[in-house]
Steps between C-alpha positions, in 0.01 A plus 500: 500500500595383850549133409778545241684731742476240776643235269780733392601580858498135605716400204747776579513388859555139395800607293655721767466235770656233276780742413551578869549132584733445204708807585523399866628159394780615270506878460352737244769473235486120499120488499374380164165604360434142390542378857260766625245417231523126559397557861196703398389309190475831315643592160760761409219693338325524835821613666576768244141620518574606858874570494701649215821336621656278763626815673147635527388169648783524753391848603145370550636226727658765724182706509271197552611171659815645655299774667256234621793313655611815682150570628416141596830421671627821650247786509157344548589317825617830656198707403326637807706292746559668834816293548677502160812337645300196608314498168827504307646227720188291431542543126860384525413205725186379322516602136868438448483165678237394245666642191869503586603185305389657173631842597832347600547349155358789301553799726269796557332584167528875559866487597582265213351727238660808653843338489456372146322779317540832685861544382414437135154647441363825641141389443547211739709708740240774537208257540686289756596812693130591527444166677797548730386855576149380583644224720717750689211741542256227604737357760586847629127577532448179698792581730369853554160359592674267744671801660160662553372176655799465731636180343795658315772720649418864426871577483556318171484670161240292319609566139859397571388199701262381229774525236737299720246224571428458130871490421548232766218287360628527145853423614377187678336375182808575290745329736282192542440470126871522430593252775197275436503451875207551735740546792627823343145622454401425860816663632414821314142493628612441859711814474205691355270381779751621759504837327118516499488423872735792555243735345259458788454774763 
């Protein structure tokens, strides 16, 4: 019984990851099922075996690959770090340097989907808000740990600060995507780094 289940899960994952890439390239509403299937080599029958509709597939993208993006990029590197400000600065300096050309053209996948679908579909809005909530809570937890370790100013309110940092990051992606100009992106990040340095004791 275990083997068929393993095959089913891997096929579902293949579909959601292909859909994630297609959506990041052009948005959910423009994403065609044929384009997603051509990337996977699967049939429509296989897709509809796992997802009753394109909307259901989109929800699975939020709950699967998009959550992985959040964890891999923004939460995982902060987990257990005594100096979360340095850890966050390292993410910005290293990860974004590697991936920024693609992100400049396409934008942040989480922010893109929030801007496109949250105003028009409550299913997307509520699922995306779960990710943003977890990001805020995870960053606030890291900042609180830093306060206990003496690397973050104990005078700051961590929930408010976490929300502001996330807003700044998302704004940097949005402005750079619109301008298609790395200089805009780096200017935003320089301002964010100055703000992070101001959070030290």
